[in-house]
C-alpha positions as CSV (number, residue, x, y, z in Angstrom):
1,M,3.9,-17.3,-6.0
2,F,5.5,-13.9,-6.4
3,D,8.1,-13.0,-3.0
4,P,10.1,-9.9,-3.8
5,S,12.8,-9.1,-1.6
6,Q,13.0,-5.9,0.0
7,A,15.8,-4.7,-2.5
8,D,13.2,-6.0,-5.5
9,V,10.5,-3.9,-4.0
10,R,12.6,-0.9,-3.7
11,R,13.9,-1.2,-7.1
12,F,10.5,-1.6,-8.5
13,F,9.1,1.8,-7.2
14,C,12.4,3.4,-8.0
15,D,12.1,2.2,-11.3
16,T,8.6,2.8,-11.9
17,W,9.3,6.6,-10.7
18,R,12.4,6.7,-13.2
19,R,10.5,5.6,-16.0
20,H,7.8,8.1,-15.3
21,R,10.1,10.9,-15.1
22,E,11.7,10.0,-18.5
23,G,8.4,9.3,-20.2
24,A,9.0,5.6,-20.7
25,P,6.3,3.3,-21.0
26,L,5.4,1.5,-17.8
27,E,4.0,-2.2,-17.2
28,P,0.5,-2.4,-15.8
29,L,1.6,-2.7,-12.2
30,Q,3.9,0.3,-12.4
31,A,1.0,2.4,-14.1
32,I,-1.3,1.3,-11.1
33,A,2.1,2.3,-8.5
34,L,2.2,5.3,-10.3
35,D,-0.8,6.3,-9.4
36,W,-0.2,5.9,-5.8
37,I,3.3,7.7,-6.4
38,L,1.5,10.6,-7.7
39,E,-0.4,10.8,-4.6
40,H,2.6,10.9,-2.4
41,P,4.8,13.7,-3.3
42,E,6.4,13.4,0.0
43,Y,8.0,10.4,-1.3
44,H,9.6,11.5,-4.4
45,G,12.7,12.1,-3.1
46,D,13.0,8.6,-1.7
47,L,12.4,7.2,-5.0
48,A,14.9,9.2,-7.0
49,S,17.9,7.0,-6.2
50,V,17.9,3.5,-6.5
51,E,21.5,3.1,-4.4
52,Q,20.1,5.3,-1.7
53,A,16.6,3.5,-1.6
54,L,18.6,0.3,-1.0
55,A,20.6,1.7,1.9
56,A,17.8,3.7,3.4
57,R,16.6,2.3,7.2
58,Y,13.2,3.2,8.5
59,P,13.3,2.3,12.0
60,A,10.0,2.6,14.0
61,E,11.5,5.1,16.2
62,G,13.1,7.2,13.7
63,G,9.3,8.5,13.6
64,R,9.3,8.1,9.7
65,T,6.9,6.1,7.4
66,N,8.8,3.4,5.4
67,P,7.8,4.7,1.8
68,F,8.3,1.5,0.1
69,L,6.1,-0.3,2.7
70,H,3.3,2.3,2.6
71,L,3.3,2.2,-1.2
72,S,3.5,-1.3,-1.2
73,M,0.2,-1.5,1.0
74,H,-1.6,0.7,-1.5
75,L,-0.8,-2.0,-4.2
76,S,-2.1,-4.9,-2.0
77,I,-5.4,-3.0,-0.9
78,T,-5.9,-1.8,-4.9
79,E,-5.4,-5.8,-5.8
80,Q,-8.1,-6.5,-3.0
81,L,-10.3,-4.0,-4.2
82,Q,-9.9,-5.2,-7.8
83,I,-10.5,-9.1,-7.2
84,D,-13.0,-8.3,-4.0
85,Q,-10.9,-10.5,-1.7
86,P,-12.0,-11.1,1.0
87,P,-15.4,-10.5,-0.5
88,G,-17.2,-7.3,0.4
89,I,-13.9,-5.4,1.0
90,R,-14.7,-3.6,-2.3
91,S,-18.1,-2.6,-1.2
92,A,-16.7,-1.8,2.3
93,C,-13.9,0.6,1.0
94,E,-16.5,2.4,-1.4
95,T,-18.7,3.1,1.5
96,L,-15.4,4.5,3.6
97,A,-14.3,6.4,0.5
98,A,-17.8,8.1,0.1
99,R,-17.8,8.9,3.6
100,L,-14.5,10.6,3.6
101,G,-15.0,12.0,0.1
102,S,-11.5,10.4,-1.3
103,M,-10.5,7.1,-2.0
104,H,-6.8,7.9,-1.1
105,L,-8.4,8.8,2.8
106,A,-10.3,5.6,2.3
107,A,-7.2,3.4,1.4
108,H,-5.3,4.8,4.6
109,E,-8.0,3.8,6.7
110,V,-7.9,0.2,5.2
111,M,-4.1,0.2,5.5
112,E,-4.6,0.7,9.2
113,C,-7.0,-2.3,9.1
114,L,-4.6,-4.3,7.0
115,G,-1.8,-3.3,9.4
116,E,-3.8,-4.5,12.3
117,T,-4.5,-7.8,10.8
118,L,-0.9,-8.6,9.8
119,W,0.3,-7.7,12.8
120,R,-2.0,-9.9,14.9
121,A,-1.1,-12.9,12.1
122,Q,2.3,-12.5,13.2
123,R,2.0,-12.3,17.0
124,E,-0.5,-15.4,16.8
125,R,1.6,-17.3,14.2
126,A,-1.8,-17.6,12.3
127,A,-3.0,-16.9,8.9
128,P,-4.5,-13.4,8.7
129,D,-8.0,-13.2,9.7
130,G,-10.0,-12.0,6.6
131,D,-13.4,-11.3,8.6
132,A,-11.8,-9.3,11.3
133,Y,-10.1,-7.1,8.4
134,L,-13.3,-6.9,6.6
135,D,-15.2,-6.0,10.0
136,C,-12.4,-3.3,10.6
137,V,-13.1,-1.7,7.3
138,R,-16.8,-2.0,7.8
139,R,-16.7,-0.1,11.3
140,R,-14.6,2.6,10.0
141,A,-16.9,3.1,7.0
142,G,-19.9,3.3,9.4
143,R,-18.4,5.9,11.8
C-alpha cells in the first residue's frame, strides 16, 4: 500500500509544479495533481520551494488552509470518482456539480464530507463510514 510521509507529499506537489513551470513531462498522477494546482493559484507560492514547503507549518489556529492537505484531498476525491468508490459517489458528485455549476465547487463540498468522515473515524477509532460519507454528499447535492 502507498503510504507517503508528509515530506513525500510536499515533494510530490512541489515537483509537479516545478515540472509544469519547466515544461517537463508529468507522470499520470502529476497530471491530475496539476489540474487541481492550476485551480488554486493561491497555492503556487507554497509550491515554489521544496525547502520552504518542508519547513512550513499550518496550525489550525493560524487560520490558513494547509495547501498540501487540500490538494491531497482533491486527489483522493478524484480517485474516488474515477473508480466510483464508495459506490454512488460519482453520481452524487455529478449531481452536486450540476447544481453548483462547477466540479471544483462540488469537490470542495465533497471535501467537507470527507473531512468530517475521517474526523469521526479518528475520534471513534473506527474505519471511515462510507455510507455516512455518501449520505453527506447526497444531502449536499439535494439542497
